Phi, psi and omega in degrees: 000131181270130177262151180250128186243133181251125180243154180266092182291128180256142172245134182230135173259114187249120178260120175290163184293141174255122193225161170244126182243133175245112184253114179260105184279117177266095199252128160283326163236153190286010173284161183262022173084012183274157176286159182270073186211175180291161185297154181294327178275063179261144179278019180290350185235173176268210182292353170286000181274351188282180180301126180237178189306310192286004171276357181268122185284176183293334179272001177099348173289153172268138193291342180284344185259077176219153168292155180247154178295155161242154177300326177297322181285320182291328182282342176286135175057025175290143178259130187255131175231083179070232182280357185253153171256125180253132173240122176239131178199176180213152177229134180244142175226153167230122190239128165260123183238124189274001189207067190291342178249005176053058175250151177295314182242167180045055178292135180241133183251157177193165171260133183238119179263143182223139170235127193225095169286155192216128179241130177220140179235134179225142177222157177080206176271056182285351174274304177282325180064039179254347173233180181303139180203165183219137176222136180230126181229143173218134177207113160286146175244115179262115190248122178235130177264138183289312187249347186232072189289349174295345178269355175309142186198162171243116179258163182219151183219111182230141185214140169237129181231132177220140172221132175249131193231069174283115176055238183272004187256154171224123176244120183229152177224143175224134176227131179228151178220135179226132166246114190239153177219025181274177182294154170235126188297322186283324175292335186065029180188183173275141189222134171277138167206164176233140186231124180239116187241131179231122182242140173223135182212155175228131179233142181229127176269096178297323177207182175299344180248335184248131181229152173230147187214139175233120185241139168233146182219141166233130182231118174258120185236110179254102185259148175293142181297151012271009183284156186273125169282155179208156180241139183226129176240126179230162178216131184222137174239143182216151172233128181237146179224128186268108179287321175219171182299345184250348190227131179231136181238146179214156171232146181198174178226152186219136171233144188216145171238131189240113179256110187243135178305129177056030183218154173299144180289161178222154173230157175210158180229145180224134166250128195222157167230145177225163186209151179218118184229108177270095189300307177224186169301333192242005180224123181221145179230131180224142185195163173215150178206150179177203183242150175228140175244127183235137182238146183234140180279358184269012177089351176286147185293168184295153179234133173255129186213158170258144181230151173196167172213147185214127176232141172221151177229148174210132172244088187291328172233165184303327183249016181234133182228125170259143184233147172214136180217126183230140183200163184209119181206168173260140178230155172272140178295131178273344186236345181251116181297137174075021189220144167242182173208143173263126180247126176240129193210163180218136183221141180217153179197171179218133183244131179236115173282130180238123180057037176067333190246354183232145186225127171255122182239144175227132182207158177193176187175172172220159173241152173229112191242132174252115179270149179215155188278141181248002187218133177294145186088001177260136182255105193289136172215146173302135178289356181272354176262000000 
């Protein structure tokens, strides 16, 4: 017999910190310290590919609000070591953050300085990515707070990307490591965590317009206690079709297994559609949407939900970039045992490049979260109450 359980769902409106960032690039070569990999706003993932909590850096900036490398910049002053191109540079930033702990009340502001030296190695066709290529990136970030030095930290970001492209096939592997100390919205504070991501994918170009793709991912997320660490394994399959040189449509399915510390495990399946539209050379839209079915090992009934992600960029002038991101997805709670939440959010930003080596950024956004129980007998309540 199926039992009906009624829970008190709580809705929370979370305001992310609004900040002004002045990025002063201190360059050994004129690149801006980005990793040598495809742009972050790529349609290769489902709704999990939109902006997430861990995209917030230690200084409060979102990683999607960054200036991009150009091929011309990357190729200047490159050091060649046998088959490898070596890029050495550094990025410095000064950020005013009006809510360094991402709290609803009693907000605390501070100036945050960051120095990030960057080392990148590239081999093969790592710039255009039309042939086989290899790229290795490593960047530590030294973070200093003007008035709250107990938050000073050294974050780390390392990545390895490899693609082998025989004929119409593409075989790829990605390995990432991140050590973060930035704020997490749900925790209402700054949290140390280590994240290990492994991706493997296969693509086949059936024709110039039709491609098939299979992706596997492992994500190990280790958080400081009392937050709940978790591991996630996903497998996704896609078919894409280029309707025109500027429009791509795709259909796919994703399955995942979520292993959460001290909580029941979860599985989920998604049926998705995705689209990419390069309206002009300076305006692009990418998004995915679909339905998700999630099962819980804690005895709770299955849950059906809609998910989506939408991202857009616009460059109205040469040195100005506008960014927009909207999303809806389910997340496991890091602080409340036996609970998940559905988060719907919006983030927007603008980047202005000044004198080629400086960037002025302004961004803001909000999240709306509904909590629900994943275990029988749990009365879901937001941890903010």
